[in-house]
C-alpha positions, 0 to 999 in steps of 0.5 A: 500500500506504500512503495515498500509493498512492491509487486511480486513480479519485481521480486527477482530484483532482490532489492535489499530490505533496508532499501525498500523500507527507506522508500516508505517513511512513516511516523514512529507511531504508525502501524504498518498495514498487514503485509499479507492477508485480507482485511474486511471493513464494514460500515453500518448505521444501526438506527437510533442505537436500537431505539436507544437500547430498548429494541433488544430483539433487533440488537441481538439479531444484528449482533449475531449477524455481524458475528457471522459476517466476521468483519475485521473492522466495523464503523458504526453510526447512531450509537444512541445511548451508548458509551465506551463500556456498553460498546465494548461489551457488545463488540466482544460478542462479534469478536472485537476486543477493541472499541472507540466511541466519539461521544456519549450523547446525541448520535455518536459514531464508533469503531470496533476492531480485532486489533488495537485502535489508536485514537488520532482525533475526536472532531466535533466543531463545525460538524453535525454529528462529528467525525472519529479518526483512528488507526488500526491494522495500520490504516487510518479510518475516518468515521463520518456521519454527515448532516441528513438535512442540508446539502450546504452544511454537508459540503462544509463538513466535507471540506472540514474533514478532507482538510483534516485528512490532508493535514494528517499526512495519512498515506493509507486511509479509509473514509466510511460511514453515513454521508447522507449524500449522493455520488456522481457515479450514481447520477444516471440512476438518480436522474430516473428516480422522479419519486426520490426527487419529489420526496426531497423537494417537499419542504415547508416554506420557512424551511432553511434547509434543503437536500437539493441544490438548485432543485437537483440532486447534489454531488458536491459532497462526495466529489469533494472526498473523491478529490482527495483522492478517495476511491469509491470501492462499491462503485468498482464492484457493484452494478448501479442498480444494486448500490442502494443502502437506504431505506429498508422495509423496517420503515414501512408503517412508521415513516414510509409505505412499502411502495415508497421504500421501493421507489426511493432507494438511494445510496448514502453509505460509502467506503472510500479509500486512498488510491494505494488502499483501493488497489488492494480491494478485491470485493465489495457488498451492500447487504441489501437483501431480505436478511438485513431488511428489518435490522435498521433503516440502513443496509450495511456496507462491506469492502474486502482488501487483500494485501500482498 
């Protein structure tokens, strides 16, 4: 993932180890990404922390499902009602002894991992829900949950976060979470989705927020992250029609009808990676089938990387 990780076909040059290391300077506190093997990374918005901890049945089903899928690193959004101790207790059930949570009020994000986690920053200022920057498996993870209400505010968040990523000098990074934003890669599909555009167009006359830009879908937020650069892993592996991550049938009867759930599908959850990390991507999946349809209002997203 850095110049130290040379392709196997170059091995016949017998480059001395000390030379390879010299081409890849790292900060003393940086771990080196695993030189061999797979890394499964998942992001999941768990919908109000399982109703602020009251929906134990849904929580237990999600915990069992995560344990079965067995990600190495898991980013979570909407950890409502959680603190560090509670998150650690549940993460142990899916095999992650290491956990970090952004805060203990509102709508926190968090990260759990099979390997130790180093906290780099807990960022709140200027952000709707906040951003968590951690390092694990030798990769810098930026867990985000952007504004659900306003494209201008999201763009401000995107600029704040991308500047932080640049300032961090991270070489190998993954940005993941609930961006509440649309990708230009999905533009052709969204252009045909009149129902979704109509849903976003409904506003009260005095509403100062808007998820549309000049009455159209806004792609500026995801484009800002892509300009880092950051590669959209799902776009590489998943057909446009299958990329939706929201909404799920769990909303039927409360916030949506069955018809509107089917007609307003969109992708707002992403896993974006630095170019070197993206080169190691071997597959991606949005678990938007029946199994996870009632676990949350969002579907989980996972990407797998294989480092040689």
